[in-house]
N, C-alpha and C positions, 0 to 999 in steps of 0.2 A: 259169507256171514252178512246178515242184514244189519246195517247200522241205523241207529235211531236218529231221526232228523229233528225230533222235537224233545227238548229238555223240559222236564217238569218244573213248574214255577216254584222257586224257593219259598218256604213258609216265612211269613213276616213275624219277627220276634215281638214279644209283648212290649218291649221297651223301644221299639223302632221310632225314631224321631219323626218319621213321616206319618205315623198313625194319628188318629183323631186325638186332640188334646184331652177331651173329656174321657176318652177310653184309656189313655195313659194314666190320667188321674185316678180313675177307678181301679186300675191294676195296682197302682202304688198304695191306694187305700186298703185294698184287700190284703196286701202284704204286711200291713201293720198290725201286730198282735194287740196293741193297746186299743186300736179301733174295734177289734172284735170283742174285747173284754168290756169296754165302756158301752159300745153299741148294744151288746147282748144284755147288759144290765138294764139299759133303757127299755129295750124290747120286753124284758121280763116284767118291768114295772107297768108297761102298757098293757100286757096281758092280764096282770092283776087288776088294773083299773077297768078293763073291759069285762072280766069275769065276775068282779065283785057283785054287781047287781043280780047276776044269775045264781050266785052261790049263797048270798046273804039277803035276808029280808031288809027292807029299808029301816025298820026299827031295831034291828039287831044291835048296832053299835050304841043305841040309846037305852037299852034295857038295863034297869037298875036292879041290883040284887043285894043280899046281905053280906056278900063276900067283899068287904071294903078293904082297900089297900093291901091286897094279897101280893106277896112277892112272886116273881116268875116261878112257875111250877108246871108239872105235867098237865094239870087241869087248865091253867091259864099261862100260856107260854110267855106272854109279855106282862103278866100280872094284871091287877085291877086298879081302878082309880078310887077316889074318895067317895064315889057314889056306887061303887060295886060294878062299874061297867068294864068289860073286857078291853084292855088296851090294844091287843092284837087286832080285834075287830075294828077298833077306831082307826088304827094305822092303815089297815086294808081299805077301809071306806074312805079315809082321808087321801089315799093315793089318787083317787079319781079327781078330787078337787085340785090337788096340787099339780097334777099333770095337765089337767084341762086348762088351768090358768096359765101354766108355763108354756105349753105347746101352742095354744090358740093365741096367746099374747105375742109369742115369737113369730107366728105366721102373719098376724095382722101387722106387726111392726115391720116385718120383712117386706110385705106388699107395699106399705106406705113408703118405706125407705127406698124400695126399688123404683117406684114411680117418681118420687121426688128427686132422687139422685140422678135418674136417667134424664129427666127434664133439665136439671141443673147442668149436668155435664154436656148434654147435647146442644142446648140453646146458648149457653154461655151469657156473656154480657151482664146486663142489669139483673136478669132473672137469676143467674148463677150467683151473683154477689149477694142478693137478698136472701136466697135460700141458704147459702153458706153462713151468713151472719145469723140467721135464725137458728141453724143447728148449733152454732157456737154458744148462743144464749142458753139453749136447752142443756148443753153439755156442762156448763158451769153451775147450773142450778143444783141444789141439794135434792136429789131425786126422792129419797125416802120422805123427807119432810114435806115436799110438795105433794107426793102421792097420798100421804096421811091426811093432809089438809083437804085435798079434793074428795077423798073417800068420806071423811068426816062430814063434809058439807053436803055431798051428793047422796050419801047413804050407802049402807053395805049391800053387797050382792055380787055374785060371780061376774055378771055381765059388766057391771060398773068397774070392778077391779081390773078385768081384762082390758076394758077401754082405757082406763087410766094408765096401766102399765104400757100398753101398746102406744098410747099417745105420747109417752115420755121416753120411749126406747127407740123410736125410728131414726133419730139423727145419726147414730153410729152407722147404721146400714146405709143411709143416704150418702154419707161421706165416702164409704167404701165403693158404692156403686158409681158415684160421680168419678172417682179416680179410674175405675175400670172402663167407664164410657169414654173418658178422655184418651185412654190408651187405645181403645178399639178405634176411635175416630182417627188416630194417627196411623192406623194400618191401611187406610184408604178404602175401607168398605163403603163408607158413606158417599165418597166422591164417585166411586164406580157405579153405585146404585143410582146416584143423582144424574149421571151421564146417560143412564138408560131410561130416564124419565120417570123414575119411581118417586112418589110423593114423600115429603119429609116425615109425615106420620107413619107411613109404611116402613120407611128406613129405620125409624126409631123403634117401632114395635116388632118388626120381623128380622131386622139385621143387627141392631145394637143390643137391645134388651136380652134376647136369648143368649148372647155371648157374654153377658155380664151377670147371669144368674148364679154361676158357680160360687163366687165369693159370698153371695147372700146366704147360701146354705151354711157356710162356716160361721158367719156372724149370727145367724138365727139360732144355732145351737148355743152359743154364748148368751144370747138374749133369753133363751128358755131357762138357762141356769139362773140368770139374774131375776127373771120373773118368779121363779119358784122361791128364791130367797126373799124377794120383796113381799110376796103373798104370805109367806111364813111369818115375816116380821110384822105385817099388818094384822095378821091373826093373833100373833103373840100379844100385841098391845090392845086387843079387843076391838079392832076396827072393822071386823067382818061380821057377818050374820051369826047370831048366837045359836041358831038352829042348824048350822052347818059345821060338820066335822072336817078338819084338815089337820095336817101335821103341825101347823103353827098353833092352832087352837089347843091341840093335845099337849104341846110343849108348854103353852101358857098355863094350863092346869097344873102341870108338874113343877113349874118354877118355884111356887110357894111351898112345895112339899119336897124340895130337892134333897134335904138331909134325912128325911124319913121314908121317902118313896122314890128312890133314884130312877127306877124304871120308867116312871112317867115322863122323864126328860130325856133319858139316854136313848131309848128306842126311836122315838120320832126325830130327835135331834141327829142321831146317826144316819137315819134315812135321808134327811134333808142334806146333810153334808155329802153323803155318797152320791145322791142324785145330782146335785150341783156339780160335784167333781166329775161324774160320768159325762154329763153334757159338755163340760169344759174340755175334758180330755178328747172326747170325740170331735169337738169343734177344732181343736188343735190338729188332730190327725187329718181332718178334711182340709184345713188350711195348708198343711204341709203337702198333702197330695196334689192340691191345685197349683202349688208353686213350681214352675218349671225348673227353678234352680235346684230343686231337691233331687233331680234326676242324676 
């Protein structure tokens, strides 16, 4: 009988501690049912936002008819407003504005916070102290009041609103990144790279920042939820462009007709709530998946 001299290598289990941390985090995230539900809802909204311009003409949500304040029915699933406009079309079209503002603001705030936080944590000293005091000032400010004041002075517009929200939302990301950079520095990556003659800039960009990106994703999902709520609040108070339809502007139209036309407030308000909830829940799932203590 011929004996085998080579044993096949055992398969590495998905939860093996020696596996890549990002790979283990992805496996944990895939195993969370709530991540699938919340993430699927966000993906569905993104598909609606992308397909809306292909399925609807730009003037469809603005078309006025004689069907004024009709309750939800087979002909108008979400009813009509006081000008006869279909609320469902307004909600679909408004998905684009709300998601663009939320996602782009979160991305911009994430990039700013990542750069500022990485510099603060890596450089330390006076730069770290100044940056942290600046973030503390931002965090104690009344964000909505400040955003409303800036938008009122600078004028309405998607770009301005995105810039305002991103400019007020980056401190939280910066503080999270700073903590992560300090942790990574303690692992000896920077010292080992410095001994090999690698410049400080390359150490920061290629060794420190890539390992600190994970928490930024979790914080950015929470920032997106905050941005959607803030944009809706600004639209509700009439601080956005009058020729732009968003969930907040539709909700604003319905608040003065709440007792006679409840559907004008209920449908956009419910979508705002569910979208913010989905982003928050997905962010919590990502945060838990990135936490090694959850293993």
